[in-house]
C-alpha positions as CSV (number, residue, x, y, z in Angstrom):
1,X,32.1,102.8,-44.5
2,X,30.7,105.5,-42.3
3,X,29.9,108.8,-44.0
4,X,28.8,110.6,-40.9
5,X,25.6,112.0,-42.3
6,X,27.5,113.7,-45.1
7,X,24.8,113.0,-47.7
8,X,21.8,114.1,-45.6
9,X,19.9,116.6,-47.7
10,X,22.3,116.3,-50.7
11,X,20.6,116.5,-54.1
12,X,21.5,113.5,-56.2
13,X,20.6,112.8,-59.9
14,X,20.8,109.2,-61.0
15,X,20.1,108.2,-64.6
16,X,19.3,104.7,-65.8
17,X,17.2,104.3,-62.6
18,X,15.3,101.3,-63.7
19,X,18.4,99.2,-64.3
20,X,20.2,96.9,-61.9
21,X,23.0,99.3,-61.1
22,X,20.6,102.2,-61.0
23,X,18.5,100.5,-58.3
24,X,21.6,99.7,-56.2
25,X,22.7,103.4,-56.4
26,X,19.3,104.8,-55.5
27,X,19.0,102.5,-52.5
28,X,22.4,103.5,-51.1
29,X,22.0,107.3,-51.6
30,X,18.6,107.2,-50.0
31,X,19.8,105.2,-47.1
32,X,22.4,107.9,-46.4
33,X,19.7,110.6,-46.3
34,X,20.2,112.0,-49.8
35,X,17.3,113.5,-51.9
36,X,17.3,111.6,-55.2
37,X,16.0,112.5,-58.6
38,X,15.7,109.2,-60.5
39,X,15.4,109.3,-64.3
40,X,14.8,106.7,-67.0
41,X,12.9,106.4,-70.2
42,X,9.9,105.3,-68.1
43,X,9.3,106.7,-64.6
44,X,6.2,104.6,-63.9
45,X,8.0,102.3,-61.5
46,X,10.1,105.0,-59.9
47,X,9.2,106.6,-56.6
48,X,9.6,110.2,-55.3
49,X,11.1,112.8,-57.6
50,X,11.2,110.9,-60.9
51,X,11.7,112.2,-64.4
52,X,10.8,110.2,-67.5
53,X,13.2,111.3,-70.2
54,X,14.6,109.8,-73.4
55,X,18.3,110.8,-73.2
56,X,18.9,110.1,-76.9
57,X,16.9,113.2,-77.7
58,X,17.6,116.8,-77.2
59,X,14.1,117.2,-75.8
60,X,14.7,114.4,-73.2
61,X,18.0,115.9,-72.1
62,X,16.5,119.4,-71.8
63,X,13.5,117.9,-69.8
64,X,15.8,116.3,-67.2
65,X,18.0,119.4,-66.9
66,X,15.1,121.8,-66.5
67,X,13.1,119.5,-64.2
68,X,16.0,119.3,-61.8
69,X,16.6,123.1,-62.0
70,X,13.0,123.9,-61.4
71,X,12.6,121.5,-58.5
72,X,15.9,122.0,-56.7
73,X,18.2,124.4,-58.4
74,X,21.6,122.8,-59.0
75,X,22.3,119.2,-57.8
76,X,25.3,118.3,-55.6
77,X,25.9,114.9,-57.2
78,X,25.2,113.5,-60.6
79,X,25.6,109.8,-61.5
80,X,25.5,109.1,-65.2
81,X,24.5,105.5,-65.1
82,X,22.2,105.2,-68.1
83,X,23.8,102.9,-70.7
84,X,22.9,100.2,-73.2
85,X,24.8,97.0,-74.2
86,X,23.4,95.6,-77.4
87,X,25.2,92.7,-79.0
88,X,26.0,92.8,-82.7
89,X,28.9,92.2,-85.1
90,X,30.1,95.4,-86.7
91,X,29.2,94.0,-90.2
92,X,25.7,93.4,-89.0
93,X,25.1,96.7,-87.2
94,X,22.8,99.3,-88.6
95,X,23.9,103.0,-88.5
96,X,20.8,103.8,-86.3
97,X,22.0,101.1,-83.8
98,X,25.4,102.8,-83.6
99,X,23.8,106.2,-83.1
100,X,21.6,104.9,-80.3
101,X,24.6,103.3,-78.4
102,X,26.7,106.5,-78.8
103,X,23.6,108.6,-78.0
104,X,22.9,106.9,-74.6
105,X,26.5,106.1,-73.6
106,X,28.4,109.2,-74.7
107,X,26.3,112.0,-76.0
108,X,23.9,112.0,-73.0
109,X,26.6,112.1,-70.3
110,X,28.3,114.9,-72.2
111,X,25.1,117.0,-72.4
112,X,24.3,116.3,-68.7
113,X,27.8,117.0,-67.4
114,X,27.8,120.3,-69.4
115,X,24.3,121.3,-68.3
116,X,24.5,120.3,-64.6
117,X,28.1,121.7,-64.2
118,X,26.9,125.1,-65.5
119,X,24.1,125.0,-62.8
120,X,26.7,124.1,-60.1
121,X,29.0,126.9,-61.2
122,X,26.2,129.5,-61.1
123,X,25.2,128.4,-57.6
124,X,28.9,127.9,-56.5
125,X,28.3,124.3,-55.6
126,X,31.5,122.2,-55.5
127,X,29.7,119.1,-56.9
128,X,30.7,115.7,-58.0
129,X,30.0,113.6,-61.1
130,X,30.3,109.8,-61.0
131,X,30.1,108.2,-64.5
132,X,29.4,104.5,-64.7
133,X,32.0,103.0,-67.1
134,X,33.1,99.5,-67.7
135,X,36.2,97.3,-68.0
136,X,35.2,97.2,-71.7
137,X,36.8,100.6,-72.0
138,X,40.2,98.9,-71.9
139,X,39.4,95.5,-73.5
140,X,37.8,95.1,-76.9
141,X,35.0,92.4,-77.2
142,X,33.7,90.8,-80.3
143,X,30.0,91.7,-80.8
144,X,30.4,94.6,-78.4
145,X,32.9,96.8,-80.2
146,X,30.7,99.8,-80.3
147,X,29.9,99.5,-76.6
148,X,33.6,99.2,-75.8
149,X,34.3,102.3,-77.8
150,X,31.6,104.2,-76.1
151,X,33.0,103.4,-72.7
152,X,36.5,104.4,-73.8
153,X,35.1,107.7,-75.0
154,X,33.3,108.2,-71.6
155,X,36.5,107.6,-69.7
156,X,38.4,110.1,-71.8
157,X,35.6,112.6,-71.7
158,X,35.4,112.3,-67.9
159,X,39.1,113.1,-67.6
160,X,38.6,116.2,-69.9
161,X,35.7,117.5,-67.8
162,X,37.8,116.8,-64.6
163,X,40.5,119.1,-65.9
164,X,38.1,121.9,-67.0
165,X,36.0,121.8,-63.9
166,X,38.8,121.5,-61.3
167,X,39.0,125.3,-61.0
168,X,35.4,125.4,-59.8
169,X,35.9,122.6,-57.2
170,X,33.8,120.2,-59.2
171,X,35.1,116.6,-59.4
172,X,34.6,114.0,-62.1
173,X,35.4,110.3,-61.8
174,X,34.4,107.0,-63.4
175,X,33.3,103.9,-61.6
176,X,33.6,100.5,-63.2
177,X,31.2,98.0,-61.7
178,X,31.8,94.3,-61.8
179,X,29.6,91.9,-63.7
180,X,25.9,91.9,-63.4
181,X,23.4,89.6,-65.3
182,X,22.0,92.3,-67.5
183,X,18.6,94.1,-67.6
184,X,15.4,94.3,-69.5
185,X,17.2,96.6,-72.0
186,X,20.4,94.5,-72.3
187,X,19.7,90.8,-71.8
188,X,22.5,88.2,-71.4
189,X,22.2,84.5,-72.1
190,X,22.7,82.0,-69.3
191,X,25.6,80.5,-71.2
192,X,27.3,83.9,-71.4
193,X,26.6,84.6,-67.7
194,X,28.2,81.3,-66.6
195,X,31.2,81.8,-68.8
196,X,31.9,85.3,-67.5
197,X,31.4,84.4,-63.8
198,X,33.9,81.5,-64.2
199,X,36.6,83.9,-65.5
200,X,36.4,86.5,-62.6
201,X,39.4,86.1,-60.3
202,X,37.5,86.7,-57.0
203,X,34.4,85.1,-58.5
204,X,30.7,86.0,-58.5
205,X,28.6,89.0,-59.4
206,X,28.9,92.4,-57.7
207,X,26.6,93.0,-54.8
208,X,24.6,96.2,-54.2
209,X,27.0,97.1,-51.4
210,X,30.0,96.8,-53.7
211,X,28.8,99.3,-56.1
212,X,26.8,101.5,-53.7
213,X,29.7,102.0,-51.3
214,X,32.1,102.7,-54.1
215,X,29.8,105.4,-55.6
216,X,29.2,107.0,-52.2
217,X,33.0,107.1,-51.6
218,X,33.7,108.8,-54.9
219,X,31.0,111.4,-54.2
220,X,32.1,112.0,-50.6
221,X,34.6,114.4,-49.0
222,X,36.8,111.4,-48.3
223,X,37.6,111.5,-52.1
224,X,38.1,115.3,-52.1
225,X,41.5,114.9,-53.8
226,X,40.3,112.4,-56.4
227,X,39.3,113.5,-59.8
228,X,39.8,112.3,-63.4
229,X,40.3,108.7,-62.3
230,X,38.5,105.4,-62.6
231,X,37.7,103.0,-59.8
232,X,37.2,99.4,-60.7
233,X,35.0,97.3,-58.4
234,X,35.0,94.1,-60.4
235,X,36.5,91.2,-58.5
236,X,39.7,91.6,-60.5
237,X,38.0,91.1,-63.8
238,X,39.7,94.0,-65.4
239,X,43.1,92.7,-64.3
240,X,42.9,89.6,-66.4
241,X,41.2,86.3,-67.0
242,X,41.3,83.1,-65.0
243,X,41.3,81.0,-68.1
244,X,44.2,78.5,-68.2
245,X,45.4,77.2,-71.6
246,X,47.1,74.0,-70.5
247,X,46.1,70.6,-69.1
248,X,47.2,71.3,-65.5
249,X,44.6,73.9,-64.3
250,X,45.9,74.7,-60.8
251,X,49.3,75.5,-59.3
252,X,48.8,73.3,-56.2
């Protein structure tokens, strides 16, 4: 997709920058000429304008908001990508684990959307938020119930912000990436990876172009009439499973 230099000089904030999806997003926005603020709990491996911030804390959230404001003023685009996917049965889960999941996956996007949208409104920037969600928002998974709930909450919250920010010309959408093999924060076993890949209708993991192009599209003027929606780029994974519960496994 050709964006005709639309992103040249645009100020873009991307959280969860050290993760698989984060790196894909940063690469694509930089390639289009955007200026990127990358943020994660550790900024040691991040280049350029990088902010180390623990988004589960008020101090970390304030640090990111103030760092961007001091360096740039208001951003044009914010991608809430930071998220964690720990595995635990509800009966085994500690309250502090629940708090951490909700803190990263729900509370942080709320605080950043509120904070950055206020900056945009003050500077009359018709910006865009792209929140990285998951098909888990619509399908409960054992040992990932809290994660599923957090993504459902993120989807609903995004629709709410889309309604309230529309009068200021600020758009809010969700992007559901397809399957990736996990990260240093959320590791997945090889057995789990193989099982999931075999159930995806179009097969395989997402590529960096899949997620990068989709994020650019949602943030671009080509999507100027799109807000409060969710775009799934997942090989049909959210449509259903390829599992066949009979002896004959193919139609032909």
